[in-house]
C-alpha positions as a Markdown table, in Angstrom:
| # | Residue | x | y | z |
|---|---|---|---|---|
| 1 | Met | -18.2 | -102.4 | 13.9 |
| 2 | Lys | -18.8 | -105.8 | 14.9 |
| 3 | Lys | -15.2 | -106.7 | 13.6 |
| 4 | Gln | -14.3 | -103.9 | 15.9 |
| 5 | Tyr | -15.9 | -104.5 | 18.5 |
| 6 | Leu | -14.7 | -108.0 | 18.2 |
| 7 | Phe | -10.7 | -106.8 | 18.7 |
| 8 | Cys | -11.5 | -105.0 | 21.3 |
| 9 | Ala | -13.7 | -107.6 | 23.0 |
| 10 | Val | -10.6 | -109.9 | 22.6 |
| 11 | Leu | -7.5 | -107.8 | 23.5 |
| 12 | Leu | -9.4 | -107.3 | 27.0 |
| 13 | Leu | -9.8 | -110.2 | 27.0 |
| 14 | Leu | -6.3 | -111.5 | 26.4 |
| 15 | Val | -5.1 | -108.1 | 29.0 |
| 16 | Thr | -7.3 | -109.5 | 32.1 |
| 17 | Ile | -6.1 | -112.8 | 31.6 |
| 18 | Pro | -2.9 | -113.8 | 33.2 |
| 19 | Ala | 0.3 | -115.1 | 31.8 |
| 20 | Ser | 0.6 | -118.0 | 33.0 |
| 21 | Gly | -3.1 | -118.7 | 32.0 |
| 22 | Ser | -5.2 | -119.1 | 35.1 |
| 23 | Ala | -4.6 | -117.8 | 38.5 |
| 24 | Arg | -5.3 | -117.6 | 42.3 |
| 25 | Ser | -6.6 | -115.7 | 44.8 |
| 26 | Leu | -4.2 | -114.0 | 46.9 |
| 27 | Thr | -4.4 | -111.7 | 50.1 |
| 28 | Asp | -0.6 | -109.7 | 51.0 |
| 29 | Ser | 0.3 | -108.1 | 54.5 |
| 30 | Ser | -1.9 | -104.6 | 53.9 |
| 31 | Gly | -5.1 | -106.8 | 53.2 |
| 32 | Arg | -5.1 | -105.8 | 49.4 |
| 33 | Thr | -6.1 | -109.3 | 47.6 |
| 34 | Asn | -5.1 | -109.6 | 44.2 |
| 35 | Asp | -5.7 | -112.3 | 41.6 |
| 36 | Ile | -1.4 | -114.0 | 41.0 |
| 37 | Pro | -0.2 | -116.6 | 37.6 |
| 38 | Asp | -0.8 | -120.2 | 39.7 |
| 39 | Lys | 3.6 | -120.2 | 38.1 |
| 40 | Val | 5.2 | -117.4 | 38.8 |
| 41 | Asp | 8.4 | -117.0 | 36.7 |
| 42 | Arg | 9.4 | -113.8 | 36.7 |
| 43 | Val | 9.4 | -110.9 | 39.5 |
| 44 | Ile | 10.7 | -107.5 | 40.7 |
| 45 | Cys | 11.7 | -106.3 | 43.5 |
| 46 | Ser | 10.1 | -103.5 | 45.1 |
| 47 | Gly | 11.6 | -101.7 | 48.6 |
| 48 | Pro | 14.0 | -102.0 | 50.3 |
| 49 | Gly | 14.8 | -105.1 | 51.6 |
| 50 | Ala | 12.1 | -107.3 | 48.8 |
| 51 | Leu | 15.0 | -108.9 | 47.2 |
| 52 | Arg | 16.8 | -110.3 | 50.2 |
| 53 | Leu | 14.1 | -112.0 | 51.2 |
| 54 | Leu | 13.5 | -113.5 | 48.0 |
| 55 | Thr | 17.2 | -114.0 | 47.9 |
| 56 | Tyr | 16.3 | -116.2 | 50.9 |
| 57 | Leu | 13.9 | -117.8 | 49.1 |
| 58 | Gln | 16.5 | -119.3 | 46.6 |
| 59 | Ala | 14.2 | -117.5 | 43.8 |
| 60 | Gln | 16.5 | -115.0 | 42.6 |
| 61 | Asp | 16.8 | -116.5 | 39.5 |
| 62 | Arg | 13.2 | -115.2 | 39.0 |
| 63 | Ile | 14.2 | -111.8 | 38.9 |
| 64 | Val | 13.4 | -109.5 | 35.7 |
| 65 | Ala | 15.4 | -106.1 | 36.4 |
| 66 | Val | 15.7 | -104.3 | 39.6 |
| 67 | Asp | 15.4 | -100.9 | 41.4 |
| 68 | Asp | 19.0 | -98.6 | 40.6 |
| 69 | Ala | 20.4 | -99.4 | 44.9 |
| 70 | Glu | 21.0 | -103.0 | 43.2 |
| 71 | Ser | 22.9 | -101.7 | 39.9 |
| 72 | Thr | 26.3 | -100.6 | 41.4 |
| 73 | Gln | 28.3 | -101.5 | 44.9 |
| 74 | Gly | 30.3 | -98.9 | 46.1 |
| 75 | Lys | 33.1 | -99.5 | 48.3 |
| 76 | Phe | 30.7 | -99.9 | 51.2 |
| 77 | Asp | 28.1 | -102.1 | 50.7 |
| 78 | Ala | 27.3 | -104.4 | 53.2 |
| 79 | Arg | 24.6 | -106.1 | 51.6 |
| 80 | Pro | 25.2 | -110.5 | 52.0 |
| 81 | Tyr | 23.0 | -110.6 | 49.3 |
| 82 | Ala | 24.2 | -108.5 | 47.0 |
| 83 | Leu | 27.5 | -109.6 | 47.0 |
| 84 | Ala | 26.4 | -113.6 | 46.5 |
| 85 | Asn | 24.4 | -112.2 | 43.4 |
| 86 | Pro | 26.7 | -109.6 | 41.5 |
| 87 | Gln | 24.4 | -110.3 | 38.2 |
| 88 | Phe | 22.0 | -108.2 | 40.0 |
| 89 | Met | 24.4 | -105.4 | 38.9 |
| 90 | Lys | 23.7 | -106.4 | 34.6 |
| 91 | Leu | 19.8 | -106.3 | 35.1 |
| 92 | Pro | 17.1 | -103.7 | 33.7 |
| 93 | Ile | 16.6 | -100.7 | 36.1 |
| 94 | Phe | 12.8 | -100.8 | 37.1 |
| 95 | Gly | 12.7 | -97.5 | 38.9 |
| 96 | Glu | 14.5 | -95.6 | 41.7 |
| 97 | Phe | 15.2 | -97.2 | 45.3 |
| 98 | Arg | 13.3 | -97.4 | 48.7 |
| 99 | Gly | 10.0 | -98.2 | 46.4 |
| 100 | His | 10.4 | -94.9 | 44.1 |
| 101 | Asp | 8.9 | -97.4 | 41.0 |
| 102 | Asn | 8.8 | -95.8 | 37.2 |
| 103 | Pro | 5.2 | -97.8 | 35.9 |
| 104 | Glu | 7.0 | -96.9 | 32.5 |
| 105 | Leu | 10.6 | -98.4 | 32.8 |
| 106 | Ile | 8.0 | -101.1 | 34.0 |
| 107 | Leu | 6.1 | -101.7 | 30.9 |
| 108 | Thr | 9.3 | -101.0 | 28.7 |
| 109 | Leu | 10.7 | -104.4 | 30.6 |
| 110 | Glu | 11.6 | -106.8 | 27.8 |
| 111 | Arg | 10.3 | -109.7 | 29.7 |
| 112 | Gln | 7.6 | -108.5 | 32.3 |
| 113 | Pro | 6.8 | -109.7 | 35.3 |
| 114 | Gln | 4.0 | -110.9 | 36.4 |
| 115 | Val | 4.2 | -110.2 | 40.4 |
| 116 | Ile | 5.6 | -107.4 | 41.4 |
| 117 | Leu | 6.6 | -108.0 | 45.1 |
| 118 | Lys | 7.2 | -104.4 | 47.3 |
| 119 | Thr | 8.0 | -103.8 | 50.6 |
| 120 | Tyr | 7.2 | -100.3 | 52.5 |
| 121 | Gly | 4.3 | -100.1 | 51.0 |
| 122 | Thr | 4.0 | -96.6 | 52.3 |
| 123 | Met | 7.1 | -96.0 | 51.0 |
| 124 | Gly | 7.5 | -94.4 | 47.6 |
| 125 | His | 5.8 | -95.3 | 44.7 |
| 126 | Asp | 1.9 | -96.3 | 46.0 |
| 127 | Pro | 1.1 | -100.0 | 45.2 |
| 128 | Gln | -1.9 | -100.0 | 43.7 |
| 129 | Glu | -1.7 | -96.8 | 41.8 |
| 130 | Leu | 1.6 | -98.7 | 40.4 |
| 131 | Gln | -0.7 | -101.9 | 39.7 |
| 132 | Asp | -3.4 | -99.8 | 37.9 |
| 133 | Lys | -0.5 | -97.7 | 35.7 |
| 134 | Thr | 1.5 | -101.4 | 35.0 |
| 135 | Gly | -1.9 | -104.2 | 35.4 |
| 136 | Ile | 0.7 | -105.9 | 37.3 |
| 137 | Pro | -0.2 | -107.6 | 40.4 |
| 138 | Val | 1.2 | -105.7 | 43.8 |
| 139 | Val | 1.7 | -108.1 | 46.6 |
| 140 | Val | 2.8 | -105.9 | 49.5 |
| 141 | Leu | 4.6 | -107.3 | 52.3 |
| 142 | Asn | 6.0 | -106.3 | 55.7 |
| 143 | Tyr | 9.2 | -106.7 | 56.5 |
| 144 | Gly | 9.1 | -107.1 | 60.2 |
| 145 | Asn | 12.2 | -107.4 | 61.9 |
| 146 | Leu | 13.5 | -110.1 | 64.2 |
| 147 | Gly | 12.0 | -108.6 | 67.5 |
| 148 | Lys | 8.2 | -108.2 | 68.3 |
| 149 | Gly | 8.4 | -108.0 | 64.5 |
| 150 | Arg | 8.8 | -111.5 | 63.7 |
| 151 | Pro | 5.5 | -113.0 | 63.3 |
| 152 | Gln | 5.3 | -110.3 | 60.3 |
| 153 | Leu | 8.4 | -110.9 | 58.8 |
| 154 | Tyr | 7.9 | -114.7 | 58.9 |
| 155 | Lys | 4.0 | -114.1 | 57.1 |
| 156 | Ser | 5.6 | -112.1 | 54.5 |
| 157 | Leu | 8.3 | -115.1 | 53.6 |
| 158 | Arg | 5.6 | -117.4 | 53.6 |
| 159 | Leu | 3.3 | -115.3 | 51.4 |
| 160 | Met | 6.6 | -114.7 | 48.9 |
| 161 | Gly | 7.1 | -118.5 | 49.5 |
| 162 | Glu | 3.3 | -118.8 | 48.0 |
| 163 | Val | 3.4 | -116.3 | 45.2 |
| 164 | Met | 6.8 | -118.2 | 44.4 |
| 165 | Gly | 5.4 | -121.6 | 45.2 |
| 166 | Lys | 9.0 | -121.9 | 47.5 |
| 167 | Glu | 6.8 | -122.4 | 51.2 |
| 168 | Gln | 8.5 | -125.5 | 51.6 |
| 169 | Arg | 11.8 | -123.3 | 51.2 |
| 170 | Ala | 10.1 | -120.2 | 53.0 |
| 171 | Glu | 9.6 | -122.5 | 56.5 |
| 172 | Glu | 13.2 | -123.7 | 55.7 |
| 173 | Val | 14.6 | -120.2 | 57.0 |
| 174 | Ile | 11.7 | -119.6 | 59.4 |
| 175 | Ala | 13.1 | -122.6 | 61.2 |
| 176 | Tyr | 16.6 | -122.4 | 60.9 |
| 177 | Ile | 16.3 | -119.1 | 62.5 |
| 178 | Asp | 13.9 | -118.7 | 65.0 |
| 179 | Gly | 16.5 | -122.4 | 66.1 |
| 180 | Leu | 20.1 | -120.0 | 66.2 |
| 181 | Ile | 17.6 | -117.3 | 68.3 |
| 182 | Asp | 16.4 | -120.3 | 70.7 |
| 183 | Asp | 20.2 | -121.5 | 70.7 |
| 184 | Leu | 21.8 | -118.4 | 71.8 |
| 185 | Ser | 19.4 | -118.5 | 74.6 |
| 186 | His | 20.4 | -121.6 | 75.4 |
| 187 | Arg | 23.8 | -120.4 | 75.8 |
| 188 | Thr | 23.1 | -116.7 | 77.8 |
| 189 | Gly | 19.7 | -117.5 | 79.3 |
| 190 | Asn | 20.9 | -118.3 | 82.9 |
| 191 | Ile | 23.8 | -115.8 | 83.0 |
| 192 | Pro | 23.3 | -114.1 | 86.8 |
| 193 | Gly | 22.6 | -110.7 | 86.7 |
| 194 | Gln | 25.3 | -109.9 | 88.2 |
| 195 | Glu | 27.8 | -111.6 | 86.0 |
| 196 | Arg | 25.9 | -109.6 | 82.8 |
| 197 | Ser | 28.0 | -106.9 | 81.3 |
| 198 | Ser | 26.2 | -103.7 | 80.5 |
| 199 | Val | 26.6 | -102.6 | 76.8 |
| 200 | Phe | 26.5 | -99.9 | 73.7 |
| 201 | Val | 26.6 | -100.4 | 70.5 |
| 202 | Gly | 27.4 | -96.9 | 68.7 |
| 203 | Gly | 27.9 | -96.0 | 65.0 |
| 204 | Val | 24.3 | -98.1 | 64.0 |
| 205 | Ala | 23.0 | -96.1 | 60.3 |
| 206 | Phe | 19.5 | -94.8 | 59.2 |
| 207 | Lys | 18.9 | -94.2 | 56.3 |
| 208 | Gly | 22.4 | -93.8 | 56.0 |
| 209 | Pro | 25.6 | -93.3 | 58.0 |
| 210 | His | 25.9 | -91.9 | 61.9 |
| 211 | Gly | 28.0 | -91.4 | 64.3 |
| 212 | Phe | 28.8 | -93.0 | 67.7 |
| 213 | Gln | 25.9 | -91.9 | 69.8 |
| 214 | Ser | 23.6 | -93.2 | 66.7 |
| 215 | Thr | 21.9 | -96.4 | 68.5 |
| 216 | Glu | 19.4 | -98.9 | 68.6 |
| 217 | Pro | 17.8 | -99.5 | 71.4 |
| 218 | Thr | 15.7 | -102.5 | 71.1 |
| 219 | Tyr | 19.5 | -103.4 | 69.3 |
| 220 | Pro | 19.1 | -107.5 | 68.6 |
| 221 | Pro | 22.7 | -109.2 | 69.3 |
| 222 | Phe | 21.5 | -107.7 | 72.4 |
| 223 | Gln | 18.4 | -109.3 | 73.3 |
| 224 | Phe | 19.4 | -112.9 | 71.8 |
| 225 | Ile | 22.6 | -113.3 | 74.0 |
| 226 | Asn | 20.3 | -111.4 | 77.2 |
| 227 | Ala | 22.8 | -107.9 | 77.8 |
| 228 | Ile | 22.5 | -105.5 | 79.5 |
| 229 | Asn | 22.1 | -103.0 | 76.8 |
| 230 | Leu | 22.1 | -99.6 | 78.5 |
| 231 | Ala | 20.2 | -97.7 | 76.1 |
| 232 | Tyr | 17.4 | -100.0 | 76.0 |
| 233 | Glu | 17.5 | -99.9 | 80.1 |
| 234 | Ala | 17.3 | -96.1 | 79.6 |
| 235 | Gly | 13.9 | -96.1 | 77.8 |
| 236 | Lys | 12.4 | -99.0 | 79.6 |
| 237 | Ala | 12.3 | -95.8 | 82.2 |
| 238 | Gly | 10.6 | -93.2 | 80.0 |
| 239 | Lys | 14.2 | -91.9 | 79.1 |
| 240 | Ser | 15.2 | -92.5 | 75.5 |
| 241 | Met | 13.4 | -95.9 | 74.2 |
| 242 | Ala | 12.7 | -94.5 | 71.2 |
| 243 | Gln | 15.3 | -92.1 | 70.5 |
| 244 | Ser | 18.6 | -93.2 | 68.4 |
| 245 | Asn | 20.7 | -90.5 | 69.5 |
| 246 | Ile | 22.1 | -90.1 | 73.4 |
| 247 | Ala | 23.8 | -87.4 | 74.3 |
| 248 | Lys | 27.2 | -87.8 | 74.5 |
| 249 | Glu | 27.2 | -87.0 | 78.5 |
| 250 | Lys | 24.5 | -90.1 | 79.2 |
| 251 | Ile | 27.3 | -92.7 | 77.3 |
| 252 | Val | 30.0 | -91.5 | 79.9 |
| 253 | Glu | 27.8 | -91.7 | 82.6 |
| 254 | Trp | 26.9 | -94.7 | 81.9 |
| 255 | Asp | 30.1 | -96.3 | 81.5 |
| 256 | Pro | 29.4 | -99.1 | 79.8 |
| 257 | Asp | 31.5 | -102.5 | 80.5 |
| 258 | Val | 32.0 | -103.4 | 76.9 |
| 259 | Leu | 31.4 | -100.8 | 74.2 |
| 260 | Phe | 30.2 | -102.4 | 69.8 |
| 261 | Leu | 31.0 | -100.3 | 66.9 |
| 262 | Asp | 29.3 | -100.3 | 63.6 |
| 263 | Leu | 31.2 | -100.3 | 61.1 |
| 264 | Ala | 29.0 | -98.4 | 59.1 |
| 265 | Thr | 30.0 | -95.2 | 60.3 |
| 266 | Leu | 33.2 | -95.4 | 58.7 |
| 267 | Gln | 31.5 | -94.4 | 55.7 |
| 268 | Leu | 31.6 | -91.2 | 57.1 |
| 269 | Gly | 35.4 | -90.6 | 56.2 |
| 270 | Glu | 37.9 | -91.2 | 58.8 |
| 271 | Asp | 37.8 | -88.1 | 60.4 |
| 272 | Ala | 33.8 | -87.6 | 61.0 |
| 273 | Ser | 32.7 | -91.7 | 62.0 |
| 274 | Gly | 32.7 | -93.0 | 65.3 |
| 275 | Leu | 35.8 | -94.7 | 65.4 |
| 276 | Tyr | 37.5 | -91.2 | 64.9 |
| 277 | Glu | 35.4 | -89.9 | 67.9 |
| 278 | Leu | 36.3 | -93.1 | 70.2 |
| 279 | Arg | 40.2 | -92.0 | 69.1 |
| 280 | Asn | 39.6 | -88.1 | 69.7 |
| 281 | Asp | 37.0 | -86.7 | 71.7 |
| 282 | Pro | 38.3 | -86.0 | 74.9 |
| 283 | Ala | 34.6 | -87.5 | 76.4 |
| 284 | Tyr | 34.9 | -90.8 | 75.2 |
| 285 | Arg | 38.7 | -91.2 | 75.7 |
| 286 | Thr | 37.4 | -90.8 | 79.7 |
| 287 | Leu | 35.0 | -94.1 | 78.9 |
| 288 | Thr | 36.6 | -97.2 | 80.9 |
| 289 | Ala | 36.2 | -99.7 | 77.2 |
| 290 | Val | 38.0 | -97.4 | 75.5 |
| 291 | Lys | 41.2 | -96.9 | 78.2 |
| 292 | Asp | 40.9 | -100.9 | 79.2 |
| 293 | Gly | 40.5 | -101.8 | 74.5 |
| 294 | Arg | 37.3 | -103.0 | 75.0 |
| 295 | Val | 35.9 | -102.0 | 71.7 |
| 296 | Tyr | 34.7 | -104.2 | 69.2 |
| 297 | Gly | 33.4 | -104.2 | 65.5 |
| 298 | Val | 30.3 | -105.3 | 64.3 |
| 299 | Leu | 28.9 | -106.1 | 60.7 |
| 300 | Pro | 26.0 | -103.1 | 59.8 |
| 301 | Tyr | 22.5 | -103.3 | 61.4 |
| 302 | Asn | 20.6 | -101.3 | 59.0 |
| 303 | Trp | 21.7 | -101.2 | 55.2 |
| 304 | Tyr | 19.1 | -101.3 | 52.1 |
| 305 | Thr | 17.0 | -101.9 | 55.9 |
| 306 | Arg | 18.2 | -104.7 | 58.2 |
| 307 | Asn | 20.5 | -107.2 | 57.4 |
| 308 | Phe | 18.9 | -110.4 | 58.9 |
| 309 | Gly | 22.0 | -113.0 | 58.5 |
| 310 | Ser | 24.4 | -109.7 | 59.8 |
| 311 | Ile | 21.8 | -109.6 | 62.7 |
| 312 | Leu | 22.4 | -113.0 | 62.9 |
| 313 | Ala | 26.1 | -113.6 | 63.0 |
| 314 | Asn | 26.5 | -110.7 | 65.2 |
| 315 | Ala | 25.1 | -112.2 | 68.3 |
| 316 | Tyr | 27.2 | -115.2 | 68.0 |
| 317 | Phe | 30.2 | -112.5 | 67.9 |
| 318 | Val | 29.0 | -110.5 | 71.2 |
| 319 | Gly | 28.0 | -113.6 | 73.3 |
| 320 | Lys | 32.3 | -114.5 | 72.4 |
| 321 | Val | 33.6 | -111.5 | 73.4 |
| 322 | Leu | 30.8 | -111.5 | 76.7 |
| 323 | Tyr | 30.8 | -115.0 | 77.6 |
| 324 | Pro | 33.3 | -116.9 | 76.1 |
| 325 | Asp | 33.2 | -119.6 | 77.9 |
| 326 | Arg | 29.5 | -120.2 | 76.7 |
| 327 | Phe | 30.7 | -119.6 | 73.2 |
| 328 | Ala | 33.9 | -121.4 | 74.0 |
| 329 | Asp | 32.8 | -124.2 | 70.9 |
| 330 | Val | 32.1 | -120.8 | 68.4 |
| 331 | Asp | 33.9 | -119.1 | 65.5 |
| 332 | Pro | 32.4 | -116.4 | 64.8 |
| 333 | Ala | 33.4 | -116.1 | 61.5 |
| 334 | Glu | 32.9 | -119.3 | 60.3 |
| 335 | Lys | 29.6 | -119.0 | 62.6 |
| 336 | Ala | 29.3 | -116.1 | 59.8 |
| 337 | Asp | 29.2 | -117.8 | 56.4 |
| 338 | Glu | 27.6 | -120.7 | 57.9 |
| 339 | Ile | 24.3 | -118.4 | 58.3 |
| 340 | Tyr | 25.2 | -116.5 | 55.0 |
| 341 | Thr | 25.9 | -119.9 | 52.8 |
| 342 | Phe | 22.8 | -121.2 | 54.2 |
| 343 | Leu | 20.8 | -117.3 | 53.6 |
| 344 | Val | 22.1 | -116.2 | 50.4 |
| 345 | Gly | 24.1 | -118.9 | 49.4 |
| 346 | Lys | 27.9 | -118.2 | 49.5 |
| 347 | Pro | 30.4 | -117.3 | 52.8 |
| 348 | Val | 30.5 | -113.7 | 52.0 |
| 349 | Phe | 31.9 | -112.5 | 55.3 |
| 350 | Ala | 35.4 | -111.9 | 54.2 |
| 351 | Lys | 34.1 | -109.2 | 52.1 |
| 352 | Met | 32.7 | -108.1 | 53.8 |
| 353 | Asp | 35.4 | -107.6 | 56.6 |
| 354 | Ala | 37.3 | -106.5 | 53.7 |
| 355 | Leu | 34.7 | -103.9 | 53.2 |
| 356 | Phe | 35.9 | -102.6 | 56.3 |
| 357 | Asp | 39.7 | -102.5 | 56.7 |
| 358 | Gly | 39.7 | -105.8 | 58.3 |
| 359 | Met | 37.6 | -104.5 | 61.8 |
| 360 | Ala | 35.0 | -107.1 | 62.1 |
| 361 | Tyr | 34.4 | -109.2 | 64.6 |
| 362 | Lys | 38.1 | -108.0 | 66.2 |
| 363 | Pro | 38.7 | -105.7 | 68.8 |
| 364 | Ile | 39.9 | -102.0 | 67.2 |
| 365 | Ala | 43.0 | -100.0 | 68.6 |
| 366 | Val | 41.7 | -96.8 | 69.4 |
| 367 | Asn | 44.3 | -95.9 | 71.8 |
C-alpha cells in the first residue's frame, strides 16, 4: 500500500509540474490566471486569428498542430500568414476551426503543447473546460481590431509575447502598426471637407461571402485616410451603424463618388457575386461610379477574422485612388509587400492578387 501511495504521489507531482521544470503566473485577457512554463517551445493556436498573431511575433515555428482551417488552402484563401507558411498544412490537426477543439486529439499529439493560445474564448470549446480536460494551460486573448479595439489587440500581442518570450517583437509590431496609421493620418488629416470623396465598400465577408450590399460601417481603411464612408455617416444618425447589410435603394440614393469591392465576394461565383451584381443589376447600373468606371478591387477584410496586414495595405491603395497627390510616392502593391514582409515574413501580394483574378488594387471593369 505504501508503494502504491508513493507511486500515485510521484505521478501527481509529475502531472502538475510544467515540463520546463518551473513556472510563472500570467493573467490572460479574460481575467483568468494560470501558471505557464518559464520557457515555452510548443504551443497550439485555437480560434480565428490566433495563428496569425503568433506569426506576427515570428514564433510560428513552435506550433505543433493546427485546426482544420489551416490544413488546406482552397481556390480563394486570402490569409497572408498561411500563404507565407505552407508548412502549416503538413502539421497534425487538433480540432475544428473557430475554436471547436478536440481534447482527445490534443492529448494524442506526439509533441504535446505546453500552452494553448485561444482567441474568441466564447466561441467553440470553453477555455476552462478545455484546460480541465487536457491539463494544459489555456491563455485567452482578445483579438481586438485596428479601431476602438486596438488597445485590446496590443494587450494580446504583449500577452502572447510574454508567453513566447517575444516581448521585443511584440513592441516592434505595435510600433509598426501605429507608424503606418500615423503616416496615413498625416497624409490625409488636413484635406478640407469639400475635397473629400464619398465612398462605399461592398462585398465584405462575415463568416462567409456576401453580395454587394454587405459592408462595414467602420471600415478601417476609410477611417485611416479620412474618407467619407456613407455607411458610417448614416450610422452616426442612428440609422444603420450596427447593420452590415445596406438596402440597395439606399446605396443608389447615396450615389457614392467611388466604389470599392471587397474581393471576398468572388467566392459566390460568377453569377452571384457583388461583381456580378454591379455588372447586371439595373439599380447598380445607375450609379455614377459604375458609369464612370470608378470601381476598384480591394483585398478581403475578413478571412478567418480580420486581416490586419491587408487592412493597412488596403488603406494605402484607397488613399492612392482618392488622393493621388498625397500618395505620389506610394506603389500600393509594393507597399502591401512591405507590410506583409514585416508581419508574416514574405511578400505575398502577387499570390493574393492571383487568387482573385488579378483584380486587387486595380479599376474593375463593370461596363
